[in-house]
Every structure is written in C-alpha cells, then in structure tokens.
C-alpha positions as CSV (number, residue, x, y, z in Angstrom):
1,M,0.6,-39.9,15.6
2,D,1.3,-42.9,17.8
3,T,1.3,-45.8,15.4
4,Q,1.2,-48.3,18.4
5,A,-2.2,-47.1,19.6
6,G,-5.2,-49.2,18.5
7,A,-6.4,-52.8,18.4
8,P,-4.4,-55.9,17.4
9,T,-4.6,-57.0,13.8
10,G,-7.1,-59.8,14.5
11,A,-9.5,-57.7,16.4
12,T,-9.4,-55.1,13.7
13,R,-10.4,-57.6,11.1
14,A,-13.2,-58.9,13.3
15,H,-14.9,-55.6,14.1
16,G,-14.5,-54.0,10.6
17,P,-13.9,-50.5,9.3
18,L,-16.5,-48.8,11.6
19,T,-14.9,-50.3,14.7
20,R,-11.5,-49.1,13.5
21,R,-12.8,-45.5,13.1
22,L,-14.5,-45.5,16.5
23,R,-11.4,-46.9,18.1
24,A,-9.2,-44.3,16.4
25,L,-11.5,-41.6,17.6
26,R,-11.4,-42.9,21.1
27,N,-7.7,-43.1,21.1
28,R,-7.5,-39.5,19.8
29,L,-9.6,-38.3,22.7
30,N,-8.0,-40.4,25.4
31,V,-6.3,-38.0,27.7
32,T,-4.1,-40.6,29.1
33,D,-2.3,-41.0,25.7
34,H,0.2,-38.2,26.0
35,S,1.6,-38.6,22.5
36,D,-1.9,-38.2,20.9
37,C,-2.6,-35.2,23.1
38,G,0.7,-33.7,22.0
39,E,-0.3,-34.2,18.4
40,I,-3.7,-32.6,18.9
41,R,-2.1,-29.7,20.6
42,R,0.4,-29.3,17.8
43,L,-2.4,-29.4,15.2
44,A,-4.3,-26.7,17.2
45,E,-1.2,-24.5,17.4
46,E,-0.6,-25.0,13.7
47,R,-4.1,-24.1,12.8
48,G,-4.0,-21.0,15.0
49,A,-0.8,-19.8,13.5
50,L,-2.0,-20.4,9.9
51,Q,-5.3,-18.6,10.7
52,Q,-3.4,-15.6,12.1
53,V,-1.4,-15.1,9.0
54,A,-4.4,-15.9,6.7
55,T,-6.3,-13.1,8.5
56,L,-3.6,-10.6,7.7
57,V,-3.7,-11.7,4.1
58,A,-7.5,-11.3,3.9
59,R,-7.3,-7.9,5.5
60,G,-4.9,-6.7,2.8
61,S,-2.0,-6.0,5.2
62,S,1.3,-4.9,3.7
63,P,3.6,-7.7,2.5
64,S,6.2,-6.7,5.1
65,V,3.7,-7.2,7.9
66,I,2.6,-10.6,6.5
67,F,6.1,-11.8,5.9
68,N,7.2,-10.9,9.5
69,A,4.1,-12.6,11.0
70,A,4.6,-15.7,8.9
71,A,8.3,-15.9,9.8
72,C,7.4,-15.6,13.5
73,A,4.6,-18.1,13.4
74,L,6.6,-20.6,11.5
75,G,9.6,-20.4,13.7
76,G,7.5,-21.1,16.8
77,L,5.8,-24.1,15.2
78,I,8.8,-25.9,13.8
79,K,11.0,-24.9,16.8
80,A,13.5,-23.1,14.6
81,D,16.1,-20.8,16.0
82,Y,15.8,-18.4,13.1
83,T,13.6,-18.1,10.0
84,A,13.9,-16.0,6.9
85,I,11.9,-15.3,3.8
86,N,14.2,-14.7,0.9
87,R,13.5,-13.4,-2.7
88,Y,15.5,-14.6,-5.7
89,E,17.2,-11.8,-7.6
90,G,18.4,-11.8,-11.2
91,D,22.1,-11.7,-10.2
92,R,22.0,-15.0,-8.2
93,T,21.7,-13.2,-4.9
94,M,18.9,-13.5,-2.3
95,S,17.2,-10.5,-0.7
96,I,15.9,-11.1,2.8
97,M,12.3,-9.9,3.1
98,A,11.8,-11.0,6.7
99,F,14.1,-12.4,9.4
100,W,13.0,-13.7,12.8
101,R,14.8,-15.1,15.8
102,A,13.5,-17.2,18.7
103,P,13.4,-15.6,22.2
104,G,16.7,-16.2,24.0
105,T,18.7,-16.8,20.8
106,P,21.6,-14.4,19.9
107,D,20.6,-11.4,17.9
108,I,22.8,-12.1,14.9
109,G,20.8,-9.9,12.4
110,P,20.2,-10.8,8.7
111,P,23.4,-12.1,7.0
112,F,25.5,-9.7,4.9
113,G,23.1,-6.8,5.6
114,G,20.1,-8.5,4.1
115,R,21.5,-9.7,0.7
116,W,23.7,-12.7,0.2
117,T,25.2,-14.6,-2.7
118,L,23.3,-17.8,-3.6
119,G,26.3,-20.0,-4.4
120,D,26.0,-23.6,-5.7
121,D,25.8,-25.7,-2.6
122,T,23.2,-23.9,-0.4
123,P,19.7,-25.2,0.2
124,S,18.3,-22.2,-1.7
125,A,20.5,-23.1,-4.7
126,A,19.1,-26.6,-4.6
127,V,15.6,-25.3,-4.5
128,L,16.3,-23.1,-7.5
129,R,17.5,-26.1,-9.4
130,G,14.8,-28.6,-8.4
131,H,11.9,-26.5,-7.1
132,K,11.7,-28.8,-4.2
133,P,12.5,-28.4,-0.4
134,S,16.1,-28.9,0.5
135,S,18.0,-29.4,3.8
136,R,21.7,-29.3,4.4
137,A,24.1,-29.3,7.3
138,S,26.1,-26.0,7.5
139,A,29.3,-27.9,7.6
140,T,28.8,-29.0,4.0
141,I,28.1,-25.5,2.6
142,R,31.3,-24.0,1.2
143,S,29.7,-20.8,-0.1
144,D,30.0,-17.5,1.9
145,I,26.7,-18.1,3.6
146,G,28.0,-21.4,5.0
147,G,30.9,-19.6,6.7
148,W,28.4,-17.1,8.1
149,H,26.3,-20.1,9.5
150,R,29.3,-21.7,11.2
151,A,30.5,-18.4,12.6
152,H,27.1,-18.1,14.3
153,R,26.9,-21.8,15.4
154,I,24.1,-22.6,12.9
155,G,24.2,-26.3,12.2
156,H,21.4,-26.9,9.8
157,A,19.3,-25.0,7.2
158,V,16.1,-26.0,5.6
159,A,14.7,-24.2,2.5
160,C,11.2,-24.5,1.0
161,P,10.3,-23.0,-2.4
162,V,7.9,-20.1,-2.7
163,I,6.3,-20.4,-6.2
164,V,4.0,-17.6,-7.4
165,D,2.1,-17.8,-10.7
166,D,4.2,-20.9,-11.7
167,D,7.4,-19.0,-11.2
168,L,9.9,-19.6,-8.4
169,W,9.8,-16.4,-6.3
170,G,12.1,-17.3,-3.4
171,T,12.4,-19.5,-0.4
172,M,11.3,-19.8,3.2
173,T,14.3,-20.9,5.3
174,A,14.6,-22.3,8.8
175,L,17.9,-22.2,10.6
176,Y,18.9,-24.4,13.6
177,L,21.7,-23.9,16.1
178,G,23.8,-26.8,17.2
179,T,24.4,-30.2,15.6
180,D,21.1,-31.9,16.1
181,P,19.1,-32.1,12.8
182,P,15.5,-30.7,12.6
183,E,12.5,-33.0,12.9
184,C,11.6,-34.9,9.8
185,D,8.2,-33.2,9.1
186,V,9.7,-29.7,9.0
187,E,9.5,-29.4,5.2
188,E,5.9,-30.5,5.2
189,R,4.8,-28.0,7.8
190,M,6.7,-25.2,6.1
191,G,4.8,-25.9,2.9
192,K,1.5,-24.9,4.5
193,F,2.9,-21.4,5.2
194,V,4.3,-21.2,1.7
195,E,0.7,-21.3,0.3
196,L,-0.2,-18.3,2.5
197,L,2.9,-16.4,1.3
198,N,1.9,-17.1,-2.3
199,C,-1.4,-15.3,-1.6
200,A,0.4,-12.4,0.1
201,I,2.8,-11.9,-2.8
202,I,0.1,-12.1,-5.4
203,Q,-1.9,-9.6,-3.5
204,A,1.1,-7.3,-3.2
205,K,1.8,-7.6,-7.0
206,T,-1.9,-6.8,-7.7
207,R,-1.9,-3.8,-5.4
208,C,1.4,-2.5,-7.0
209,E,-0.1,-2.9,-10.5
210,L,-3.2,-1.0,-9.4
211,I,-1.2,1.8,-7.9
212,T,0.9,2.0,-11.0
213,S,-2.2,2.1,-13.2
214,R,-3.8,4.9,-11.1
215,A,-0.5,6.8,-11.2
216,R,-0.6,6.6,-15.0
217,L,-4.2,7.9,-15.1
218,V,-3.4,10.8,-12.7
219,T,-0.3,11.7,-14.5
220,G,-2.1,11.7,-17.8
221,A,-4.9,13.8,-16.4
222,D,-2.5,16.4,-15.0
223,A,-0.7,16.5,-18.4
224,T,-4.0,17.1,-20.1
225,R,-4.9,19.9,-17.7
226,R,-1.5,21.6,-18.3
227,R,-2.0,21.3,-22.0
228,I,-5.5,22.8,-21.8
229,E,-4.2,25.6,-19.6
230,R,-1.3,26.4,-22.0
231,D,-3.7,26.3,-25.0
232,L,-6.1,28.6,-23.3
233,H,-3.4,31.1,-22.4
234,D,-1.4,31.0,-25.6
235,G,-4.4,30.4,-28.0
236,A,-8.0,31.5,-27.3
237,Q,-7.2,33.9,-24.5
238,Q,-4.6,35.9,-26.5
239,R,-6.8,36.0,-29.6
240,L,-9.7,37.4,-27.6
241,I,-7.4,40.0,-26.0
242,S,-6.2,41.0,-29.5
243,L,-9.8,41.2,-30.8
244,A,-10.8,43.4,-27.9
245,L,-7.9,45.8,-28.6
246,R,-8.9,46.0,-32.3
247,L,-12.5,46.7,-31.4
248,R,-11.4,49.4,-29.0
249,E,-9.3,50.9,-31.8
250,A,-12.4,50.8,-34.1
251,E,-14.5,52.5,-31.4
252,E,-12.0,55.3,-31.3
253,T,-12.4,55.9,-35.1
254,V,-16.2,56.2,-35.1
255,P,-17.4,59.8,-35.6
256,P,-19.0,61.3,-32.5
257,E,-22.4,61.6,-34.3
258,H,-22.6,57.7,-34.5
259,R,-23.3,57.3,-30.8
260,E,-25.2,54.0,-31.1
261,L,-22.4,52.4,-33.0
262,R,-19.8,53.6,-30.5
263,Q,-22.0,52.2,-27.7
264,R,-22.3,48.8,-29.3
265,L,-18.6,48.6,-29.9
266,S,-18.0,49.5,-26.3
267,E,-20.4,46.8,-25.1
268,A,-18.7,44.3,-27.4
269,V,-15.3,45.2,-25.8
270,Q,-16.8,44.8,-22.3
271,D,-18.2,41.4,-23.2
272,L,-14.8,40.2,-24.6
273,T,-13.1,41.5,-21.5
274,G,-15.5,39.5,-19.3
275,T,-14.9,36.4,-21.4
276,V,-11.1,36.7,-21.0
277,D,-11.6,37.0,-17.2
278,E,-13.7,33.8,-17.2
279,L,-11.1,32.0,-19.2
280,R,-8.4,33.1,-16.7
281,E,-10.5,31.8,-13.8
282,L,-11.0,28.5,-15.7
283,S,-7.3,28.3,-16.3
284,A,-6.6,29.0,-12.6
285,G,-9.1,26.3,-11.7
286,L,-7.1,23.8,-13.7
287,R,-3.9,24.6,-12.0
288,P,-3.6,27.9,-10.1
289,P,-0.5,30.0,-10.9
290,A,0.2,30.5,-7.2
291,L,0.7,26.7,-6.8
292,A,3.3,26.6,-9.6
293,V,5.1,29.9,-8.6
294,R,4.8,30.2,-4.9
295,G,3.8,26.8,-3.7
296,L,1.0,25.1,-1.8
297,D,0.9,27.6,1.1
298,A,0.0,30.5,-1.2
299,A,-2.4,28.4,-3.3
300,L,-4.3,27.3,-0.2
301,A,-4.3,30.8,1.1
302,Q,-6.0,32.0,-2.1
303,L,-8.6,29.2,-1.8
304,V,-9.4,30.2,1.8
305,A,-9.6,33.9,0.9
306,R,-12.2,33.2,-1.8
307,C,-14.3,30.9,0.5
308,P,-17.4,32.7,2.0
309,V,-17.3,30.4,5.0
310,P,-14.6,31.3,7.6
311,V,-11.7,28.9,7.3
312,E,-8.8,28.6,9.8
313,L,-5.6,27.6,7.9
314,N,-2.7,26.0,9.8
315,I,0.3,24.9,7.7
316,D,3.5,23.4,9.2
317,A,5.2,21.8,6.2
318,G,8.5,23.5,6.1
319,R,10.1,23.3,2.6
320,R,8.1,22.8,-0.6
321,L,6.7,19.4,-1.2
322,D,7.0,17.3,-4.4
323,E,4.9,18.7,-7.3
324,E,2.6,15.7,-7.5
325,I,1.9,15.8,-3.7
326,E,1.3,19.6,-3.8
327,V,-1.2,19.3,-6.7
328,S,-3.0,16.4,-5.1
329,L,-3.3,18.1,-1.7
330,Y,-4.5,21.3,-3.5
331,Y,-7.3,19.4,-5.2
332,V,-8.3,17.7,-1.9
333,V,-8.7,21.0,-0.2
334,S,-10.5,22.6,-3.2
335,E,-13.0,19.7,-3.4
336,A,-13.5,19.6,0.4
337,L,-14.2,23.4,0.5
338,T,-16.6,23.1,-2.5
339,N,-18.5,20.4,-0.6
340,V,-18.6,22.7,2.5
341,L,-20.2,25.4,0.4
342,K,-22.7,23.2,-1.4
343,H,-23.8,20.6,1.1
344,A,-22.4,21.1,4.6
345,N,-24.3,24.2,5.8
346,A,-21.3,24.9,8.0
347,S,-20.4,28.0,9.9
348,T,-16.6,27.3,10.2
349,A,-14.0,25.1,8.7
350,S,-10.3,24.3,9.3
351,I,-7.4,23.1,7.3
352,D,-4.3,21.6,9.0
353,L,-1.3,20.5,7.1
354,E,1.7,18.9,8.8
355,K,4.9,17.2,7.7
356,E,6.9,14.9,9.8
357,N,10.0,13.4,8.2
358,T,8.7,12.1,4.9
359,R,5.1,11.8,6.0
360,V,2.6,14.5,5.1
361,C,-0.8,14.7,6.8
362,L,-3.7,17.0,5.7
363,T,-7.0,17.4,7.6
364,V,-10.0,19.4,6.5
365,R,-12.9,19.7,9.0
366,D,-16.2,21.5,9.1
367,D,-18.9,21.9,11.7
368,G,-21.8,21.3,9.2
369,V,-24.6,18.8,9.0
370,G,-22.4,15.8,8.1
371,G,-23.8,12.7,6.4
372,A,-21.5,13.0,3.4
373,D,-21.4,9.8,1.3
374,P,-18.3,9.5,-1.0
375,A,-20.1,6.8,-3.0
376,R,-22.7,9.3,-4.3
377,G,-20.2,11.7,-6.0
378,S,-17.3,11.3,-8.4
379,G,-15.3,14.1,-6.9
380,L,-14.1,12.3,-3.7
381,T,-13.7,9.1,-5.7
382,G,-11.3,10.9,-8.0
383,L,-9.4,12.3,-5.1
384,R,-9.0,8.8,-3.6
385,D,-7.5,7.5,-6.8
386,R,-5.1,10.5,-6.9
387,V,-4.0,10.1,-3.3
388,E,-3.6,6.3,-3.5
389,A,-1.6,6.6,-6.7
390,L,1.0,8.4,-4.5
391,G,0.9,5.5,-2.0
392,G,-1.2,7.5,0.4
393,T,-4.6,7.1,2.1
394,I,-7.7,9.2,2.4
395,K,-10.3,8.8,5.1
396,I,-13.6,10.6,5.2
397,T,-15.7,10.7,8.4
398,S,-19.1,12.3,8.3
399,P,-21.6,11.3,11.0
400,P,-25.0,13.0,10.6
401,G,-25.2,16.2,12.6
402,H,-21.5,16.2,13.5
403,G,-19.7,17.7,10.5
404,T,-17.2,16.2,8.1
405,S,-13.5,15.5,8.2
406,V,-11.2,14.5,5.4
407,V,-7.8,13.1,6.4
408,V,-5.1,12.4,3.9
409,A,-1.7,10.8,4.7
410,I,1.1,10.5,2.2
411,G,4.5,9.0,2.8
C-alpha cells in the first residue's frame, strides 16, 4: 500500500474518521495511482490462487494434487524460482512432497532425489527449533543442502512451518536464484497457503484412517467367512455325511418284510444328502473353491454358467491377482449378477475385466430397466467399503430405462 497517498495531517483531523475512510476508498479506486492498482491486482491474484487450492481441498483431491497446486500457485505469487513442500522425518531428514519451478528456470529437479539431510543451519532446521518462518542466504548454509543451493546458483531460501494438530509436520520453502533477497512480505504470504496445506494434510490423514478402518473390517469379515466355511466342512457337513452312511447301513439290515421302515430310512438318507448339498452350496457362496484353487477366471466362469441371463465374459488380466483383489472382484460380480436377476429384467449382461500395469478395471453391464439406487440396499454399500479399503473406486450408473453399469478400478 502507498503510505504517501491521502490527505495531509491537518486536513485529516479536520474532516474526521469518515472523511479518512472515504479518501482511502477513493485512493484505492483511483486508476491513476499505479501503486494502489498494483496492490489491488496482487490481492486479486492472491485470492484467486488461494481459492483454486481451497477448491481442490474441498473436493477431496489427493494430497499430491493439492501439494503440487499449492507449490505452483505460491511460486507465482511470491515470484519464487522454485518452491517445495517438505515433510519432517524422524531421522532428521526432509522428504519432498512437491517441487515446482518457474517457467524459464533450469530444471534442476528435487535435491538429492527427493530426500535431504536437515542439518543445523538450514531454514528448515531453524523452523524445527522455533516453529517460526526463517530466511537465510545460501552462502551461510554449511550443510549439504547449502552446497546444492550454491551449485545451482540459488542465493536465498525461505521456509515457513506447516503445523498440523499442534505438531510441526514440515515446511513450505521458496528458493530464489541470484543474490537479490526476496521481498519482505514473502513469509506473511506463504503463511496463508500453509493454512490450506493444514486442511489438505488433515484430510489425507482422515482418509487414510478411514481406509485402514475399512480394511480391518473387510479383513475381519473375510476371516470370519473362512472360519465358517472351515467349520461347515470339517464339522457339521462331515457329521451329516457320517450320519447318512450309518442310516444307509441300518437300512440294509432291515428285514425285507419291514418295507415301511426301510422306506422311511431311505427317505431320511435322501433328506440328509440334500442337507449336505445345501451346506456345500452355502460354503461355496462364502468363498467358492474355484476362486482359491483355480483363480478369478474360473470362479467368474462358474458364476456366469449358473446365471439364467446370457452373460458375455471377457477377461484380460494375465497372471493371478492378489487374493484380496480377487475376492473383492468376485463379490462385486456376484452381487451385480444377483441384482440383474432380481431387479433388472435384463435380456443380456456383460463382464469385462482388464489389467494394465498395476491397475485393474472391472465393468459389469446389463440392458435392463435401470433405476438402481445404491442407497436403498446394503449389498452395494458393502461392496463400496470393500473396494475402497483396497484404495479403489466403484461407480454405479443406472439411468431409468437404459440398464445399469458397475465400474470398479483398483490400483
């Protein structure tokens, strides 16, 4: 702000506070005052940059996206040549979470491959000690990072603390080429971005904790299913088979003249055999043997073979996937086909499974009536928790009259 603009002291006293405010407003809007116009322009740019980063935070964007956007926006505002967002590690090193360079500056890349030793005389070390912004000329930094600065003609570094939940998380750093020091308000302007970074880091920690919690629930549920499956196979199922064999032996010992008794024993054996078959189907529903023995391809083929609706199955996944991923994708397909039979009134469906590098994509489509609402059933909600526990996403599209598609991406 131009401190020379405004009325002389005597006039200010004569007109009072209201006159001073009006005069200040007029001076702010006076287009002939280039310094004020520059200040207004700078405030507008700062607000726009802050709003851009705040929007990413509000949308729940990934921390890496937010960090890169913040480093870029900050660098442009404070006219830095490079900016970095660093995280403190327990061994007195700094991990670089984002590194930005101004257009036209040399592409020097993050120092030391993205992790450097803190030292004792760096701005980040001073921030760690005092939890306050720090600025130093590179010529005064004896640590390894100081030598890196000088080798790349960086003359000054400014570091601002990033504090999350009352703990010092890391620093936001601005680097300047040449010997001219940065403007005096750099630390103040950096502080505004630090507040946004706090929100992004807290959001990331919360999301990580949520995913971990979901993963524990899913893992616990799978362990329970395996235990029930084992108990059914080794316990009730084997005892029923043994009982059926004993009844069959008893039937063989009944004299021919006791036809009614022989008939009842035979019916009892048939009922027990049917019960064993039902238990086997129930056990297969918990975790099909084909999935454990032959993999996802065979398990999905069995699902498709049992489905009354024609289903086209296309699998291009190469080698077997991780067990958790195979189990989750199996349940997605099983739930989707169940919904096709119960609600979709579809004539055909398709299943497409692809793997590219580490990313797996599954799509289940039908040509039914559409209008599926995930909020009305617990099945798809449980699938969402299972998929997101693996760091994946699930998207359900079901416009009325145009079928339903379920798309899962993991990796």
